[in-house]
C-alpha positions as CSV (number, residue, x, y, z in Angstrom):
1,M,0.0,0.0,0.0
2,Q,1.4,3.4,-0.9
3,V,0.3,6.9,0.1
4,Q,2.0,10.3,-0.5
5,L,3.3,11.6,2.8
6,A,3.0,15.3,3.5
7,S,4.3,15.7,7.1
8,K,3.8,19.4,7.1
9,F,2.7,19.7,10.8
10,V,5.7,17.8,12.1
11,N,8.2,19.4,9.8
12,E,7.2,23.0,10.2
13,L,6.0,23.3,13.8
14,P,8.0,22.9,17.1
15,A,8.1,19.4,18.6
16,D,8.3,18.4,22.2
17,P,12.0,17.7,22.9
18,E,11.1,15.0,25.4
19,K,11.0,11.6,23.8
20,E,9.6,9.5,26.7
21,N,5.9,8.9,26.5
22,G,5.1,10.0,30.0
23,I,2.2,12.2,31.2
24,R,3.5,15.7,31.7
25,Q,3.1,19.4,30.9
26,V,4.5,20.2,27.5
27,Y,5.8,23.7,26.8
28,H,6.7,25.6,23.6
29,S,5.6,22.7,21.4
30,C,2.7,21.9,19.1
31,Y,3.1,18.2,19.4
32,S,4.9,15.2,20.8
33,I,6.1,12.3,18.8
34,V,4.2,9.2,20.0
35,F,3.9,5.7,18.7
36,P,0.7,3.7,19.0
37,K,0.5,0.9,21.5
38,K,0.7,-2.4,19.7
39,P,-2.5,-4.4,19.8
40,S,-2.5,-8.1,20.6
41,N,-4.7,-9.4,17.9
42,P,-6.0,-6.7,15.5
43,K,-9.0,-7.5,13.3
44,L,-10.7,-5.3,10.6
45,I,-14.4,-4.9,11.2
46,H,-15.2,-2.3,8.4
47,A,-13.3,-0.1,5.9
48,N,-14.7,2.8,4.0
49,T,-13.9,2.5,0.3
50,I,-15.0,6.1,-0.4
51,V,-12.7,7.6,2.1
52,A,-9.9,5.3,1.0
53,N,-10.2,6.6,-2.5
54,L,-10.0,10.2,-1.3
55,L,-6.7,9.3,0.2
56,G,-5.4,7.4,-2.8
57,I,-5.6,4.0,-1.2
58,A,-6.8,1.3,-3.6
59,T,-9.8,-0.7,-2.6
60,S,-7.7,-3.9,-3.0
61,N,-5.6,-2.8,-0.1
62,L,-8.4,-2.7,2.4
63,D,-8.5,-6.4,3.2
64,T,-4.8,-6.9,3.4
65,E,-2.7,-7.7,6.5
66,E,-0.7,-4.5,5.8
67,F,-3.8,-2.4,6.1
68,V,-4.8,-4.0,9.3
69,S,-1.3,-3.7,10.7
70,L,-1.0,0.0,9.8
71,F,-4.5,1.2,11.0
72,S,-4.4,-0.8,14.2
73,G,-1.1,0.9,15.2
74,E,0.8,-2.4,15.0
75,K,3.2,-0.9,12.5
76,T,4.1,2.6,11.3
77,Y,4.1,3.6,7.7
78,P,7.7,4.1,6.4
79,N,9.1,7.6,7.2
80,A,5.9,8.7,8.9
81,Q,6.2,10.3,12.4
82,P,3.1,9.7,14.5
83,F,2.3,12.5,16.9
84,A,-0.1,13.7,19.5
85,M,-1.1,17.4,19.5
86,C,-0.7,19.7,22.4
87,Y,-3.7,22.0,23.1
88,A,-5.8,23.4,25.9
89,G,-9.5,24.4,26.2
90,H,-12.5,25.5,28.1
91,Q,-14.6,22.5,29.3
92,F,-18.2,23.2,30.3
93,G,-17.3,26.9,30.5
94,N,-14.3,26.5,32.7
95,W,-10.6,26.9,31.8
96,A,-9.1,23.4,31.9
97,G,-5.5,24.2,31.0
98,Q,-3.4,21.8,29.0
99,L,-5.4,18.9,27.5
100,G,-4.1,17.6,24.2
101,D,-4.6,14.4,22.3
102,G,-5.2,12.0,25.2
103,R,-6.5,9.0,23.2
104,A,-5.7,10.1,19.7
105,I,-2.5,9.7,17.7
106,N,-2.0,11.3,14.3
107,L,-0.7,8.4,12.3
108,M,0.4,10.4,9.3
109,E,-0.3,13.4,7.0
110,V,-0.9,12.6,3.4
111,T,-1.7,14.5,0.2
112,H,-3.8,13.3,-2.7
113,D,-5.2,15.1,-5.7
114,G,-4.0,18.4,-4.3
115,K,-5.7,17.9,-0.9
116,D,-4.1,17.4,2.5
117,F,-5.4,14.9,5.0
118,T,-4.4,13.9,8.5
119,L,-5.1,10.3,9.4
120,Q,-5.7,9.9,13.1
121,L,-6.1,6.7,15.2
122,K,-8.5,7.1,18.1
123,G,-7.9,4.6,20.9
124,A,-4.4,3.7,19.9
125,G,-2.8,4.1,23.4
126,P,-1.5,6.7,25.9
127,T,0.2,9.9,25.0
128,P,1.8,12.7,27.2
129,Y,-1.7,14.2,27.3
130,S,-3.6,11.2,28.5
131,R,-4.1,12.7,32.0
132,N,-3.8,9.3,33.9
133,A,-6.1,7.6,31.4
134,D,-5.1,4.6,29.2
135,G,-5.5,6.3,25.8
136,L,-7.6,3.4,24.6
137,A,-11.2,3.2,23.2
138,V,-13.9,0.5,23.3
139,L,-16.0,-1.0,20.6
140,R,-19.1,0.7,21.8
141,S,-17.9,4.3,21.4
142,S,-15.8,3.4,18.3
143,I,-18.9,2.2,16.4
144,R,-20.8,5.3,17.3
145,E,-17.9,7.5,16.0
146,Y,-17.4,5.5,12.9
147,L,-21.0,5.5,11.8
148,C,-21.8,9.0,12.9
149,A,-19.0,10.8,11.0
150,E,-20.2,9.1,7.8
151,A,-23.9,9.8,8.6
152,M,-23.1,13.5,9.1
153,H,-21.1,13.7,5.8
154,H,-24.0,12.2,3.8
155,L,-26.4,14.6,5.5
156,G,-24.3,17.4,4.1
157,I,-22.8,18.4,7.4
158,P,-19.1,19.4,7.6
159,T,-17.4,16.6,9.6
160,T,-14.4,14.4,10.0
161,R,-14.6,11.2,8.0
162,S,-14.1,7.5,9.0
163,L,-11.6,5.3,7.2
164,S,-11.6,2.1,9.2
165,L,-12.8,0.4,12.3
166,L,-10.8,-2.4,13.9
167,L,-10.8,-4.5,17.0
168,T,-7.5,-4.6,19.0
169,G,-8.0,-8.0,20.6
170,D,-7.5,-6.4,24.0
171,E,-9.9,-5.8,26.9
172,V,-10.4,-2.3,28.1
173,L,-11.8,-1.4,31.6
174,R,-14.5,1.2,31.5
175,D,-17.1,2.7,33.9
176,V,-19.9,3.5,31.4
177,M,-22.1,5.5,33.8
178,Y,-19.3,6.7,36.2
179,D,-21.2,5.0,39.0
180,G,-18.4,2.9,40.4
181,N,-19.2,-0.2,38.4
182,P,-16.4,-0.7,35.8
183,A,-16.4,-3.6,33.5
184,Y,-14.1,-4.9,30.7
185,E,-15.1,-4.2,27.1
186,K,-13.7,-5.0,23.7
187,G,-10.9,-2.5,22.6
188,A,-11.3,-0.9,19.2
189,I,-9.6,1.8,17.1
190,V,-11.2,4.2,14.6
191,C,-9.1,5.9,11.9
192,R,-10.6,9.3,11.4
193,V,-9.7,11.7,8.6
194,A,-9.7,15.5,8.3
195,P,-7.6,18.2,6.6
196,S,-6.1,18.7,10.1
197,F,-7.3,18.3,13.7
198,I,-6.3,21.8,14.7
199,R,-8.7,23.1,17.3
200,F,-9.6,26.4,19.0
201,G,-7.7,25.0,22.0
202,N,-4.4,24.8,20.1
203,F,-4.3,28.6,20.0
204,E,-5.7,29.0,23.5
205,L,-2.8,27.1,25.0
206,F,-0.1,29.3,23.6
207,A,-2.1,32.5,24.4
208,A,-2.7,31.4,28.0
209,R,1.0,30.8,28.4
210,Q,1.9,34.0,26.7
211,D,4.0,32.1,24.2
212,H,3.3,34.6,21.5
213,E,6.1,33.3,19.3
214,N,4.6,29.9,18.9
215,L,1.1,31.3,18.7
216,K,2.2,33.2,15.7
217,R,4.0,30.2,14.2
218,L,0.8,28.1,14.5
219,A,-1.4,30.8,13.1
220,D,0.9,31.4,10.1
221,F,1.1,27.6,9.5
222,T,-2.6,27.2,9.6
223,I,-3.3,30.1,7.3
224,R,-0.6,29.1,4.9
225,H,-1.8,25.6,4.4
226,Y,-5.5,25.6,5.1
227,F,-6.7,29.2,4.4
228,Q,-4.9,29.9,1.2
229,S,-7.5,32.4,0.0
230,I,-6.2,34.8,2.6
231,K,-3.7,37.1,0.9
232,K,-3.4,39.8,3.4
233,T,-0.3,40.2,5.6
234,G,0.3,41.4,9.2
235,K,-2.6,41.6,11.6
236,E,-5.1,41.7,8.7
237,K,-4.5,38.1,7.8
238,Y,-5.3,37.0,11.4
239,I,-8.5,39.0,11.3
240,Q,-9.5,37.3,8.1
241,F,-8.6,33.9,9.5
242,F,-10.9,34.5,12.5
243,E,-13.6,35.7,10.2
244,A,-13.3,32.5,8.1
245,V,-13.5,30.3,11.2
246,S,-16.5,32.2,12.5
247,K,-18.3,31.7,9.2
248,S,-17.6,28.0,9.0
249,T,-18.5,27.4,12.6
250,L,-21.8,29.2,12.0
251,E,-22.5,27.1,8.9
252,M,-21.8,23.8,10.8
253,I,-24.1,24.7,13.7
254,L,-26.9,25.7,11.4
255,H,-26.7,22.3,9.9
256,W,-26.9,20.7,13.3
257,Q,-30.0,22.7,14.1
258,R,-31.5,21.7,10.7
259,V,-31.4,18.0,11.4
260,G,-31.8,18.0,15.2
261,F,-28.3,16.9,16.0
262,V,-26.9,17.6,19.5
263,H,-23.1,17.4,19.8
264,G,-23.1,17.0,23.6
265,V,-19.6,18.2,24.4
266,M,-19.0,21.6,22.7
267,N,-15.8,22.4,24.7
268,T,-13.3,24.6,22.9
269,D,-10.9,21.7,22.6
270,N,-13.6,20.0,20.5
271,M,-14.0,22.8,18.0
272,S,-12.3,22.5,14.7
273,I,-10.8,25.5,13.0
274,H,-12.1,24.0,9.7
275,G,-15.7,24.2,10.9
276,L,-15.9,20.4,11.0
277,T,-17.9,18.3,13.5
278,I,-15.3,16.5,15.5
279,D,-15.1,14.3,18.6
280,Y,-18.2,12.2,18.6
281,G,-18.9,11.3,22.2
282,P,-22.3,11.5,23.8
283,Y,-24.0,12.9,20.7
284,G,-27.6,12.3,19.7
285,W,-30.4,13.3,17.3
286,M,-33.5,14.6,19.0
287,D,-36.3,12.1,18.9
288,D,-39.2,14.0,20.4
289,Y,-38.6,17.7,19.9
290,N,-37.2,19.1,23.1
291,P,-34.9,22.2,22.8
292,A,-33.6,21.6,26.3
293,W,-32.4,18.1,25.6
294,T,-28.7,17.1,25.9
295,P,-27.4,13.6,25.3
296,N,-24.6,14.0,27.8
297,T,-25.1,12.7,31.4
298,T,-22.2,14.9,32.5
299,D,-24.2,17.9,31.4
300,K,-27.5,16.7,32.9
301,Q,-27.7,19.3,35.6
302,H,-27.0,22.6,33.8
303,R,-27.6,21.4,30.2
304,R,-25.1,23.9,28.9
305,Y,-24.8,22.0,25.6
306,R,-28.5,21.5,25.1
307,F,-29.9,21.7,21.5
308,E,-31.3,25.2,21.7
309,N,-28.0,26.5,23.2
310,Q,-25.7,25.3,20.5
311,P,-25.6,28.5,18.5
312,Q,-24.8,30.6,21.6
313,I,-22.1,28.1,22.7
314,G,-20.6,28.4,19.2
315,L,-20.4,32.2,19.7
316,W,-19.0,31.8,23.3
317,N,-16.3,29.5,21.9
318,L,-15.5,32.0,19.2
319,Y,-15.0,34.6,21.9
320,Q,-12.4,32.3,23.4
321,L,-10.6,31.9,20.1
322,A,-10.8,35.7,19.6
323,N,-9.1,36.2,23.0
324,A,-6.4,33.7,22.0
325,L,-5.7,35.5,18.7
326,Y,-5.8,39.0,20.2
327,P,-2.0,39.1,20.9
328,L,-1.5,38.9,17.1
329,I,-4.0,41.6,16.4
330,E,-4.0,43.9,19.5
331,E,-7.3,45.4,18.5
332,T,-10.7,44.4,19.8
333,Q,-12.9,46.3,17.3
334,P,-12.4,44.0,14.3
335,L,-12.9,40.9,16.4
336,E,-16.0,42.3,18.1
337,A,-17.4,43.2,14.6
338,I,-17.0,39.6,13.4
339,L,-18.6,38.2,16.6
340,D,-21.5,40.7,16.1
341,T,-21.8,39.5,12.5
342,Y,-22.1,35.9,13.7
343,T,-25.2,36.8,15.8
344,K,-26.9,38.7,13.0
345,A,-26.0,36.1,10.4
346,Y,-27.3,33.3,12.5
347,D,-30.6,35.0,13.0
348,S,-31.2,35.5,9.3
349,N,-29.7,32.2,8.2
350,Y,-31.8,30.3,10.8
351,L,-34.9,31.9,9.3
352,Q,-33.9,30.8,5.8
353,M,-33.1,27.3,7.0
354,M,-36.5,26.9,8.7
355,Q,-38.3,28.4,5.7
356,S,-36.6,25.6,3.6
357,K,-37.7,22.9,6.0
358,L,-41.3,24.2,5.8
359,G,-41.2,24.5,2.0
360,F,-41.2,28.3,1.8
361,Q,-39.2,29.4,-1.2
362,T,-40.3,33.1,-0.9
363,N,-40.1,35.5,2.0
364,N,-43.2,36.6,4.0
365,E,-43.3,38.9,7.0
366,D,-45.4,36.3,8.9
367,D,-42.9,33.4,8.5
368,R,-41.2,34.0,11.9
369,N,-44.5,33.8,13.7
370,I,-45.4,30.6,11.9
371,I,-42.0,29.1,12.8
372,Q,-42.2,30.1,16.4
373,E,-45.8,28.8,16.8
374,L,-44.7,25.5,15.3
375,I,-41.7,25.2,17.7
376,V,-44.0,25.7,20.7
377,L,-46.6,23.3,19.3
378,L,-44.0,20.5,18.7
379,Q,-43.4,20.6,22.4
380,E,-47.1,20.5,23.4
381,I,-47.1,16.8,22.6
382,A,-44.0,14.6,22.1
383,T,-43.4,14.9,18.4
384,D,-40.6,13.2,16.5
385,M,-38.7,15.9,14.8
386,T,-37.3,13.9,11.9
387,I,-40.6,12.2,11.1
388,F,-42.7,15.4,11.4
389,F,-40.7,17.4,8.9
390,R,-40.3,14.6,6.5
391,N,-44.1,13.9,6.6
392,L,-44.8,17.6,6.2
393,S,-43.6,17.4,2.7
394,V,-46.6,15.3,1.6
395,V,-49.1,18.0,2.8
396,L,-50.7,19.6,-0.2
397,K,-51.6,23.2,-0.7
398,N,-55.3,22.5,-0.7
399,D,-55.4,19.9,2.1
400,T,-57.8,20.7,4.8
401,P,-56.3,21.2,8.3
402,E,-57.8,17.8,9.3
403,T,-56.2,16.1,6.3
404,A,-52.8,17.7,6.9
405,F,-53.0,16.8,10.6
406,K,-53.5,13.1,9.7
407,K,-50.5,13.1,7.5
408,I,-48.2,14.2,10.4
409,E,-49.9,12.3,13.2
410,F,-47.5,9.4,12.8
411,A,-44.8,11.6,14.3
412,F,-46.6,11.7,17.7
413,Y,-45.1,9.4,20.4
414,N,-48.5,9.0,22.0
415,A,-51.4,10.1,19.9
416,N,-53.7,9.6,22.9
417,D,-52.0,12.6,24.5
418,C,-53.5,14.8,21.8
419,N,-56.5,16.3,23.6
420,E,-59.0,18.7,22.1
421,N,-57.0,21.8,23.1
422,I,-53.8,20.5,21.4
423,A,-55.8,19.3,18.3
424,L,-57.3,22.8,18.0
425,K,-53.9,24.4,18.1
426,W,-52.7,22.0,15.3
427,H,-55.9,22.9,13.3
428,N,-55.2,26.6,13.7
429,W,-51.5,26.2,12.7
430,F,-52.3,24.1,9.6
431,T,-54.8,26.7,8.6
432,K,-52.0,29.3,8.6
433,Y,-49.6,26.9,6.9
434,S,-52.1,26.2,4.1
435,D,-52.7,30.0,3.6
436,R,-48.9,30.5,3.5
437,L,-48.4,27.7,0.9
438,Q,-50.9,29.5,-1.4
439,L,-48.3,32.3,-1.7
440,E,-45.8,29.8,-3.2
441,N,-45.6,29.6,-7.0
442,V,-44.1,26.1,-7.2
443,S,-46.2,22.9,-7.5
444,D,-46.8,20.6,-4.6
445,A,-44.5,18.1,-6.2
446,E,-41.7,20.6,-6.6
447,R,-42.0,21.9,-3.1
448,S,-42.1,18.3,-1.7
449,N,-38.9,17.4,-3.6
450,A,-37.2,20.6,-2.3
451,M,-38.2,19.8,1.3
452,N,-37.0,16.3,1.1
453,Q,-33.5,17.6,0.2
454,V,-33.2,19.4,3.6
455,N,-35.4,17.1,5.8
456,P,-33.7,13.7,6.1
457,K,-35.8,10.5,6.3
458,Y,-33.1,8.6,8.1
459,V,-30.7,9.7,10.9
460,L,-28.5,7.7,13.2
461,R,-30.8,7.5,16.3
462,N,-29.1,6.4,19.5
463,Y,-31.3,3.2,19.7
464,M,-30.2,2.2,16.2
465,A,-26.5,2.6,17.2
466,Q,-27.1,0.6,20.4
467,L,-28.7,-2.3,18.5
468,C,-25.7,-2.3,16.3
469,I,-23.3,-2.2,19.3
470,D,-25.2,-5.1,21.0
471,A,-24.9,-7.3,17.9
472,A,-21.2,-6.3,17.3
473,E,-20.2,-7.2,20.8
474,K,-21.4,-10.7,20.0
475,G,-19.3,-10.7,16.8
476,D,-22.3,-10.0,14.5
477,Y,-21.5,-7.0,12.2
478,T,-24.5,-7.5,9.9
479,L,-26.3,-4.5,11.4
480,L,-23.2,-2.4,11.2
481,N,-23.0,-3.0,7.5
482,E,-26.7,-2.3,7.0
483,L,-26.6,1.0,8.9
484,Y,-23.5,2.1,7.0
485,E,-25.4,1.5,3.7
486,L,-28.6,3.1,5.0
487,L,-26.9,6.3,6.2
488,Q,-25.2,7.0,2.8
489,N,-28.5,8.1,1.4
490,P,-30.4,9.7,4.2
491,Y,-32.6,11.8,2.0
492,Q,-33.7,9.0,-0.3
493,E,-36.8,6.8,0.4
494,Q,-34.9,3.5,0.4
495,P,-38.0,1.2,0.8
496,E,-35.8,-1.8,1.6
497,Y,-34.9,0.1,4.9
498,E,-38.3,1.4,5.7
499,K,-38.2,-0.2,9.1
500,W,-35.7,2.4,10.2
501,Y,-38.2,5.2,9.5
502,A,-39.6,4.8,12.9
503,K,-39.9,6.6,16.2
504,R,-37.7,5.7,19.1
505,P,-39.2,2.5,20.6
506,D,-40.5,2.5,24.1
507,W,-37.9,0.1,25.4
508,A,-35.2,2.6,24.3
509,K,-36.5,5.6,26.2
510,D,-34.5,5.1,29.3
511,K,-32.0,2.4,28.2
512,I,-28.3,3.2,28.7
513,G,-26.9,4.1,25.3
514,C,-30.3,4.9,23.8
515,S,-31.1,8.2,25.4
516,M,-28.3,9.9,27.4
517,L,-24.7,8.8,27.3
518,S,-21.6,9.5,29.3
519,C,-18.2,10.5,27.9
520,S,-16.8,7.1,28.7
521,S,-15.1,5.5,25.8
């Protein structure tokens, strides 16, 4: 197997001079050279041919011993220098200091067809940043990461990608619910792919330590390789860099809100400067529409990272990045202007996004009211977000409110909860919706088709992932393969997979792994 190495990060940025792989504070360095822990009996579970082709890896290589050896960390690609990045971050709103790649090792940087990629193994062993942890990952969390990254990509959401999923052959001790009941689980490794894994926290670390020399080196490197459209020099290029990151972060979060995705851990060390969704831990798609929902048990009390708060957290995180870049700019006004633009842009873009979900291709002054009334109404009775918006596309302009209501009733988790008062509210809303559709010039078929391009039919619900995990832990990967195929076409009807167009089953409502999850992996 051959790839074209790039090795820009390790060649152009300062390395940790300490060679021992011991937990420590690392100063004046962007990374530490770290080699993966050798697994005892690696086995390939799944490989992604699409991503392999992006990297220049032939499909014929994917079932070879060489591929398994390389992407399990058993061997290192010739002349590659695996490394773990050093960064800091704010976690749940609090400064956490140095963090770094605690269970991720960047295996190598490659280039193909003029594009740069970093291939990273998650769960490949300890690094200097493991903070007394083992640096390993388990099959449970690895399946969730592997499938979710690909699900997000095919939904049209900026994300890291998944190349491979392997078992290590080793047992890993984990306390799933942090309740003092640890148990051994199967160890696994995901190879995830991105242009780079540089985060807000990489800049925060140098700024916090007042290491402005390396802050500048990192910023210049990042702009030079990943923001080549920026031609300005001096402080202007850092302002443009921050503006670009702000725009891509906004775009990413708008997509999250569009499909009902909740990240669960929007710490600044989990925010990509590329505007990619990274670090899939306790994520989830909303089943019944609940803006206050978070999938993260750690966040259960304060719900900082709840669905409705994600746009504001994105802004808060950008404030932290602005503070980190300030020493390179030494002016607050341009940074504040960009942050102010984020708020205004989100408001207008959110309106456009919701209009598209409702099938409105023109603007009307009453659209905001229709949208707000719907958001309130979706919470009056437990209503599945994905199913509601997908079924809404079959409502016709001339449907009566009663007919329209019957077409979306399947989205209710318990139709018996729909009393006369709630039914009347739905009747009134559909009356307004029907009147609004009369203002559209497109046909019902054209509108339905457009709505189905933004309202997915299939998403990776937590109960689906858990069923896959339960089977995989018994050595059955049939469901893993099925979900992988399903999630490649989330906007298509796929009648052969119609069983997955379903609400969360009752048994999954409170089951571990199917509702809220911990960060344990």
